[in-house]
C-alpha positions as CSV (number, residue, x, y, z in Angstrom):
1,X,-0.1,11.2,22.9
2,X,1.1,7.5,21.5
3,X,4.4,9.1,20.1
4,X,4.6,10.8,23.5
5,X,4.6,8.1,25.6
6,X,6.9,6.2,23.2
7,X,9.5,9.0,23.3
8,X,9.3,8.8,27.3
9,X,9.8,5.1,27.2
10,X,12.8,5.5,25.0
11,X,14.3,8.0,27.5
12,X,13.6,5.7,30.3
13,X,14.8,2.7,28.8
14,X,18.2,4.2,27.3
15,X,17.0,3.4,23.4
16,X,19.2,5.3,20.7
17,X,18.0,6.4,17.7
18,X,20.5,6.7,14.8
19,X,19.3,8.7,11.8
20,X,19.8,6.2,8.5
21,X,18.4,5.5,5.1
22,X,16.9,2.2,4.2
23,X,15.8,0.2,1.4
24,X,14.6,-3.4,1.0
25,X,16.3,-5.8,-1.7
26,X,15.1,-9.1,-3.4
27,X,17.0,-11.5,-5.4
28,X,14.6,-14.6,-4.8
29,X,13.8,-16.8,-7.6
30,X,17.0,-15.3,-9.4
31,X,15.7,-11.8,-9.3
32,X,18.7,-9.4,-9.9
33,X,18.4,-6.1,-7.7
34,X,20.5,-3.3,-7.4
35,X,20.5,0.2,-5.9
36,X,20.5,3.4,-7.5
37,X,22.6,6.5,-5.7
38,X,22.2,9.9,-7.0
39,X,22.1,13.5,-5.4
40,X,20.1,15.4,-7.6
41,X,18.3,17.4,-5.1
42,X,21.0,19.3,-4.0
43,X,22.0,20.8,-7.4
44,X,20.6,24.1,-7.0
45,X,22.0,24.2,-3.4
46,X,25.2,26.6,-3.4
47,X,28.1,25.1,-1.3
48,X,26.3,21.8,-1.0
49,X,26.3,20.9,-5.0
50,X,29.9,20.2,-5.5
51,X,30.6,16.6,-5.3
52,X,32.2,13.6,-5.0
53,X,29.6,12.4,-2.5
54,X,30.7,9.7,-0.6
55,X,28.3,7.1,1.2
56,X,28.9,3.7,2.9
57,X,26.1,1.0,1.8
58,X,25.5,-2.0,4.0
59,X,23.6,-4.8,3.0
60,X,21.6,-6.9,5.7
61,X,20.5,-10.4,5.0
62,X,17.2,-11.8,6.6
63,X,18.8,-13.3,9.7
64,X,20.2,-9.9,10.4
65,X,24.1,-10.4,9.4
66,X,25.8,-8.2,7.3
67,X,26.5,-9.9,3.9
68,X,28.1,-6.9,2.2
69,X,29.7,-3.2,2.7
70,X,30.2,-1.1,-0.1
71,X,32.4,2.3,0.0
72,X,30.8,4.3,-3.2
73,X,31.1,7.9,-4.3
74,X,28.7,10.0,-6.6
75,X,30.6,12.0,-8.4
76,X,28.3,15.4,-8.9
77,X,24.9,16.1,-9.0
78,X,24.2,14.7,-13.0
79,X,25.7,11.5,-12.0
80,X,24.4,7.9,-10.6
81,X,26.1,5.0,-9.3
82,X,24.5,1.3,-9.4
83,X,25.3,-0.9,-6.2
84,X,24.1,-4.4,-7.1
85,X,23.0,-6.6,-4.2
86,X,24.5,-9.7,-3.5
87,X,22.2,-12.9,-3.8
88,X,21.7,-14.8,-0.5
89,X,20.2,-18.1,0.5
90,X,17.2,-16.6,1.8
91,X,17.1,-13.7,-1.2
92,X,15.6,-10.8,0.9
93,X,16.6,-8.6,3.7
94,X,17.4,-4.6,3.7
95,X,19.9,-2.2,2.9
96,X,21.6,1.2,5.0
97,X,23.0,4.2,3.3
98,X,25.0,6.9,5.0
99,X,23.5,10.4,4.2
100,X,26.2,12.5,5.5
101,X,26.7,14.0,2.0
102,X,23.6,12.6,-0.3
103,X,20.4,14.5,0.2
104,X,18.1,12.7,-2.3
105,X,15.7,9.8,-2.5
106,X,17.6,6.6,-3.3
107,X,15.9,3.7,-5.4
108,X,16.1,0.2,-5.3
109,X,15.2,-1.8,-8.9
110,X,14.3,-5.4,-9.0
111,X,14.6,-7.2,-12.4
112,X,13.7,-10.7,-13.9
113,X,15.4,-10.0,-17.2
114,X,12.3,-9.1,-19.0
115,X,10.5,-6.4,-16.6
116,X,11.7,-4.6,-13.6
117,X,9.9,-2.7,-10.7
118,X,11.5,0.2,-8.4
119,X,11.0,1.8,-5.1
120,X,12.6,4.4,-2.8
121,X,13.7,4.1,0.4
122,X,13.5,6.0,3.9
123,X,15.2,8.5,5.4
124,X,14.3,7.6,9.1
125,X,16.2,5.8,11.6
126,X,17.5,2.5,13.5
127,X,16.9,1.9,17.2
128,X,19.8,0.2,19.4
129,X,18.5,-1.0,22.9
130,X,20.8,-1.7,25.8
131,X,21.3,-5.3,27.3
132,X,19.3,-5.1,29.8
133,X,16.2,-4.1,27.2
134,X,17.1,-6.8,25.3
135,X,16.8,-9.1,28.0
136,X,13.4,-7.9,29.3
137,X,12.1,-8.2,25.6
138,X,13.3,-11.5,25.3
139,X,11.5,-12.5,28.5
140,X,8.6,-11.0,27.5
141,X,8.4,-12.2,23.9
142,X,8.7,-15.6,25.3
143,X,5.7,-15.0,27.7
144,X,3.4,-13.6,24.9
145,X,4.2,-15.8,22.2
146,X,1.9,-19.0,23.7
147,X,-0.9,-16.7,23.2
148,X,-0.1,-15.2,19.8
149,X,0.4,-11.5,21.4
150,X,3.3,-9.0,21.3
151,X,4.1,-5.9,22.8
152,X,2.4,-3.1,20.7
153,X,5.0,-0.7,21.0
154,X,4.7,0.2,17.3
155,X,1.6,-0.5,15.0
156,X,0.9,0.0,11.4
157,X,-2.2,-0.6,9.5
158,X,-1.8,-1.9,5.7
159,X,-4.2,-3.1,2.8
160,X,-3.0,-5.9,0.7
161,X,-4.7,-8.6,-1.4
162,X,-5.0,-12.3,-1.8
163,X,-7.0,-14.5,-4.4
164,X,-6.8,-17.5,-6.9
165,X,-4.9,-15.5,-9.2
166,X,-2.7,-13.3,-7.0
167,X,-1.6,-12.2,-3.9
168,X,0.5,-10.1,-1.7
169,X,3.4,-10.8,0.2
170,X,4.7,-8.5,3.0
171,X,8.5,-7.6,3.4
172,X,8.7,-6.8,7.2
173,X,11.7,-5.2,8.1
174,X,13.0,-5.3,11.9
175,X,15.1,-1.9,12.2
176,X,16.2,-2.5,15.9
177,X,18.8,-4.8,17.6
178,X,16.2,-7.0,19.3
179,X,14.0,-9.9,18.3
180,X,10.9,-8.3,17.0
181,X,7.7,-9.9,17.5
182,X,5.2,-9.0,14.9
183,X,1.7,-9.7,15.1
184,X,-0.3,-9.4,11.8
185,X,-3.9,-9.7,11.8
186,X,-6.2,-9.8,8.8
187,X,-9.8,-8.4,8.4
188,X,-11.7,-8.7,5.4
189,X,-15.8,-9.0,4.4
190,X,-16.0,-12.8,5.0
191,X,-14.8,-15.3,7.4
192,X,-12.1,-13.8,10.3
193,X,-8.7,-14.1,9.3
194,X,-5.9,-15.8,11.0
195,X,-3.5,-13.8,13.3
196,X,0.1,-14.4,12.8
197,X,3.0,-13.8,15.1
198,X,5.9,-13.3,12.9
199,X,9.8,-13.4,14.8
200,X,12.2,-11.3,13.0
201,X,15.6,-11.6,14.2
202,X,17.8,-8.3,15.1
203,X,18.4,-6.2,12.0
204,X,16.8,-8.8,9.9
205,X,13.8,-9.3,7.9
206,X,11.0,-11.5,6.7
207,X,8.8,-12.2,3.9
208,X,5.0,-13.2,4.9
209,X,2.7,-14.3,2.5
210,X,-0.9,-12.9,3.3
211,X,-2.7,-15.6,1.3
212,X,-1.6,-17.9,4.3
213,X,-4.0,-15.4,6.9
214,X,-7.1,-16.0,4.8
215,X,-9.4,-18.8,3.3
216,X,-8.4,-19.1,-0.4
217,X,-10.9,-17.0,-2.6
218,X,-11.6,-17.4,-6.5
219,X,-11.7,-13.7,-6.9
220,X,-9.0,-10.7,-5.7
221,X,-9.7,-9.9,-2.2
222,X,-8.7,-6.7,-0.3
223,X,-7.5,-7.4,3.3
224,X,-7.1,-4.6,5.8
225,X,-3.9,-5.6,8.1
226,X,-3.2,-4.6,11.5
227,X,0.9,-4.8,12.5
228,X,2.1,-4.7,16.0
229,X,5.9,-4.8,17.1
230,X,7.6,-4.7,20.1
231,X,10.2,-2.5,18.4
232,X,10.6,-0.2,15.4
233,X,9.7,-1.8,12.2
234,X,8.7,-0.9,8.5
235,X,7.4,-2.9,5.6
236,X,7.1,-3.2,1.8
237,X,4.4,-4.7,-0.2
238,X,5.5,-7.5,-2.7
239,X,3.3,-8.3,-5.8
240,X,3.0,-12.1,-6.2
241,X,1.4,-14.2,-8.7
242,X,-0.9,-17.8,-8.1
243,X,2.3,-19.4,-6.8
244,X,4.9,-18.0,-4.5
245,X,6.4,-15.0,-5.7
246,X,5.6,-16.1,-9.3
247,X,4.2,-13.1,-11.5
248,X,4.5,-9.7,-12.3
249,X,7.0,-7.9,-10.7
250,X,6.1,-5.2,-8.0
251,X,7.7,-3.7,-5.0
252,X,5.8,-0.7,-3.3
253,X,7.0,1.5,-0.3
254,X,4.1,1.8,2.2
255,X,3.8,4.6,4.8
């Protein structure tokens, strides 16, 4: 029912969805980040398994600006192409990859020089709102923000953790061209957690420390999070240590 109502609202508002493949990137604290592009999934499909396979890679910074565009080509189904992500002051964001000629899961790798982690992206879409709708969301956002609320057009639930020796960060990706006000509420077995309203710029990202949502705990505590956004978004779970993004690397895609 909710999906049907959203589809009807999209048609009425004139929202366009453009299919795309997106992945997170992370270069904070000197981390090295690169995409790994391949096309192994079409190797047994006659007519589709002969390269080269061109693709366009676009790197968006946390504020939504494009900080890099690369035209690359995967030679054949046995080859892989590595595309380094340019470090920026914010150190995170998301990257899109055109999939007209690629039909495989793509991966992003993050390394501190001694260890690394990797995760895959999603072949979904980005949303484009017409000017009148962008103005409407801007007005509604300003009216609801003082109450810590947003228009709950999209809702996601996610588990995370917080404790003295470790905590999670959420990498929130705004996959639309409007400011996305995402309300994050934490629930756990203890005192009530806090709610946080995070304004994510168009095509931008925000890194949220979930340890700021609940009282400090000595032991590792699981948290149930509910996220509500006024526009299309997704998130990745970033592992962290006792200090800001210190500790073993972890980057996890969630559904």
